[in-house]
Every structure is written in C-alpha cells, then in structure tokens.
C-alpha positions as CSV (number, residue, x, y, z in Angstrom):
1,M,122.5,127.0,21.1
2,K,126.3,128.2,21.4
3,L,125.1,130.2,24.7
4,I,123.9,126.9,26.0
5,V,126.9,124.6,25.3
6,A,129.5,127.2,26.5
7,L,127.4,127.5,29.8
8,F,126.9,123.9,30.4
9,W,130.7,123.3,29.8
10,S,131.7,126.2,31.8
11,A,129.5,124.7,34.7
12,V,131.2,121.2,34.4
13,I,134.7,122.4,34.3
14,G,133.9,125.0,36.9
15,E,132.5,122.4,39.2
16,V,135.8,120.1,38.4
17,V,138.1,122.9,39.1
18,G,136.3,124.4,42.2
19,Y,136.2,120.9,43.7
20,I,139.9,120.3,43.2
21,M,140.8,123.5,44.1
22,T,138.8,123.2,47.7
23,A,140.4,119.7,48.0
24,L,143.9,120.8,47.8
25,A,143.4,123.9,50.1
26,G,141.4,121.9,52.6
27,Y,138.2,123.7,52.5
28,P,134.4,122.5,52.3
29,D,133.1,122.6,48.9
30,N,130.4,125.2,48.1
31,A,129.0,123.9,44.9
32,V,126.3,126.6,44.7
33,W,129.0,129.5,44.6
34,T,131.4,127.5,42.4
35,L,128.3,126.9,40.0
36,I,127.5,130.7,39.9
37,V,130.8,132.1,39.4
38,S,131.6,129.7,36.7
39,L,128.4,130.4,35.1
40,V,129.3,134.2,35.4
41,F,132.7,133.5,33.7
42,G,131.4,131.4,31.3
43,L,128.9,134.3,30.1
44,F,131.6,136.9,30.4
45,V,133.9,134.7,27.9
46,Y,130.9,133.9,25.7
47,L,130.3,137.9,25.3
48,V,134.0,138.8,24.7
49,S,134.1,136.1,21.9
50,I,130.9,137.6,20.5
51,L,131.6,141.2,20.7
52,G,135.6,141.5,20.3
53,V,137.4,138.2,19.0
54,G,134.5,137.3,16.7
55,K,134.6,140.6,14.5
56,E,138.3,140.3,13.9
57,A,138.4,136.8,13.3
58,K,135.6,137.1,10.8
59,E,137.3,140.1,9.0
60,N,140.4,138.4,8.3
C-alpha cells in the first residue's frame, strides 16, 4: 500500500512540477514523459527508503 501511495503522489507532484517548468521555459508540455520520469524517480526514492534509510531509522 505504501508503494501505491508513494507512486501516486510522485506522479501528481511530478506532473505539477513538469507543467510549471515547461511553462516557464516556453516548451510544450509532454505529460507522458513527465509521468514516466516522475514514476521512475518515485520508485527510486521508495527503494532507497526501504533498503538504506529504513534500516538505519529502525535500529535507532
């Protein structure tokens, strides 16, 4: 369930940030690529939190 929530919020926040960045740069918004990049980044952050940071936080 945590993975689904993490991917959902990474997609939402990624789309908002992607829209703002492309609007400021003057480029057309490509929602599919923005979604793919934000989901990959969200999955990476989720895996890092499980593998690295999660073990250290639980030990202390």
